C-alpha positions, 0 to 999 in steps of 0.5 A: 644589250644596253637599256635605253636612256629614259632619264629625259623622257616626258611622262604623259599627264594621267590627270588629264582626260581625253577632253584635256580638262583636269578631274575634281580633286579626290575627297580627303582620305581620313588618317588613322588619327582621324579614325581614332578620334571618331572612335573616341567620340563614338565610345563616349556617346556609347558610354554616356548614352543619348537620353538625358531624360532617362538618365535623370529619371534613373538618378532621381531614384537614388540609383547608381548608373550601370557603369558606376555600379561596375566601377564600385564593384571591381578593382579600379581600372580593371574592367574590359568591356565586350559588345560596346557597339552591339545593337538590336536588329528588331523591327516593328513597334518603333524598334527601327527608330532607335538603336542605342549602343550596347542594347541596354546591357554592359558586359565584360570582365575585370578583377576583384582582389586581383582575381578575374570575374565576369560581370554584366549590368543592366542599363535601366535607362535603355528600355527599362533594362528589358532583355531582347535578343542582342541583349541576351546574346551578350550575356550568353557570351559572358557565361560561356567565357566564365564556364570555359575560363573558370571564373565567377560571374556577377549579374547586376540586375535592374530590368523589366523582364523580357522586351515585349517588342521582340516577342519570342526572340526575347523569350528564347534569349531568357531560355538560353540564359537559364540553360547556361545558368544550369550548365555553369551551376556547381562549376563557377560561382554565380552571383546575382545582385538585384538593384531595381526591378526583376520581374516575370521570367527574369526572376528565374536567372537569379533563382538559379544562381548560387547567391542573391543580393538585394538592396533595401527599398530599391530591389524587388522580385516577383513573377507577377506584379501588383496590378496582375495580382489585383486583377486576378485575385483582388488582393491590394499589395505594394511592390515592396510587400509582394517582392521587396528585400524584406519579403525575400530576406525574411519570408521566402529565403530568395535573398541570400543577403540584404544590404542597406545601399548599393555601396555596402552591397558591393562590399558584401559581394566582394567579401563573399568572393573572398571565401569562394574559389574561382571554380570547382577545380580549385580550393578556396583562397587561403588567408594567412591567419593571425589567430593562433590555431591552438588558441583555447576558447575558455569563454565557451565553458560559460556561454553554453548552459548545461541545462538543455532548456536554457537558450543561447546564441549559437553565433557566439559559439561560432565567433569564438571558434573561427579566425578572429571572430569573423564570419559571413552569415547567409540568409541571416533573417530567414529560417533563423532557427538554423545558422549557416556561415562562411568563416575561416579556420587557420586561414582556410575557408569552412562552412558552418551549419549550427542549430540556433537554440535562441530561436524555436529551441533550434528545432528543425522545420521545413524552412531550416531544412531547405536553407541548410540543404542549399548551403551544404550543397553549395559548399560541397560544390565548391570544395568547402569543408563542413563543420556541423554544430549540433543542439537540436531537440528534433523536428518541428511537430504539427499538422502545418509542418506535416501537411506542407511536406516536412517529410519530403522537404526535411529529407533534402537536408539528409540527402545533401549531407549524404551526397557531400564529399568534402571533409565533414566534422560534426560537434554535438554541443548539447542535445541531439534527439531523434531523426534530427540528430541523424540529419545533422551530419551524424557518423551514420550518414557519413561525417568523417569525424564526430566529437561531443562536448561533456554536455552532450545528450544523444537519444531517440528523444528527451528523457522526459518523453522517453520515460513517459513512453517506456514506463507508461504502465509502471507510472499508471499504477505507481503510488507516487507516480511523479517521484517514480517518473523523476527516478526513471528519467534520471536512470534513462539519462544516466544509461543512455544519454550521457556522451560516453555512451555514444563514444563507447559505441563508436558514434562519437570519436571523442569527448572533448573539452569545449575550450579545445573545440577550435584546435580539434577542428583545425587539426581534424580538417588539416588531416582531412584536407587530402580526402578523396571520395568515390562517387557511384557511377550514375547520371545523377541522384534523384533528390527529393525536390 
């Protein structure tokens, strides 16, 4: 059956209404180009903000803006932002009148030296950088990504703590942040950079991370500010005195690094990351060395005095041993009687702990024990082999140390070394006395290898003190007690304190030429690189916190 011919049919005019009038023309339908232009405009507004006065106040303090900080930190053009248009949903106390895009924090990922890192930056122009529920959720997402992807996370902190207008929601946001900090601890490197205020509960996130940077004259951290301190205790104190970079860099140890300005701070962060793996399943980055692994360190023969009472700077020893003399010292100005550095030996990252004879004769005390324990645990978490340079007269005596818990707090270093499973090599340079010798990674607590210089003296205590105790009766009745004491000191030194005694008993694997220290360490760590350690089956140990 043929279809009818409709070519000449007249179609009805559907634009006409029943009354015969034409309806209004439809509104303009935006094109994709129009929508993209609107997106560009909204992005620009979100990037630059809506409060020029707040921006002027921020810049007047000599600070970079949050986006400028991210640009200064990351490789150019690598930042990808998340949550640009996120807004808070709080009501009351004027919150419903303002909904700035991003809610005061910038989050995303980028690269440093070609490696992925996650970063968040407080925008202090928005409610002083205070944390609310949406603000917190953006950081939570970032930490979840860092944990699952296995990449470092860097927080650029410049905020006033919890957002008061959001009450318990803001506090819960902090709580969930802290829980994520703990979950990611030892899994990915976490780095806090304090570039302004960090007060109240906000300080605990940096305290839970692996490293904290502070900028001089700009950063401050405290639980309660000067006004509260004044009201409660009557003390008059400034923000800088209470929690500035000098306080945390020299007195509390909260600051791992202190920088003169923001630009140098970001350079230091990049340098630190060059020593660290992206996560705990990887080894640290390898850097092809230009320094000869067999290079002898002849200067060490004259730099370290044989007389154990003569001080020297352990950092000069480290500088001669490591690749090209380059190293990064952690907590340089706090507990400086011990030195902790990240360096490279034949291109591989190592963590070096060394007693510092130039400060308090290198004695171990509360602060130095806690400093070294933290460093050892961080290295162990991120597969960084440990080298321990020993020149220690013992633990610091005195009621101040005893009453402030040297037993419990000194045990932290012992626990950290005993628990560490990375390759561990000990080198005894001069004296190694008493319990401090044991704590400084002796073979008895699990050091894989131990070497001694010919100047090594290992004993329960120094020869003078030992002679006074062992030969107390003979000295009391001797016709010439001082002459006898010198003879007995020499006898004790010869029989028990020379390095060959320790080697004969297997407590030292070899007595080495100091000039060969670099070569010996490189060969030892190369052999230990495939070390496999067995851990006991347990939930976790009970560290003497």
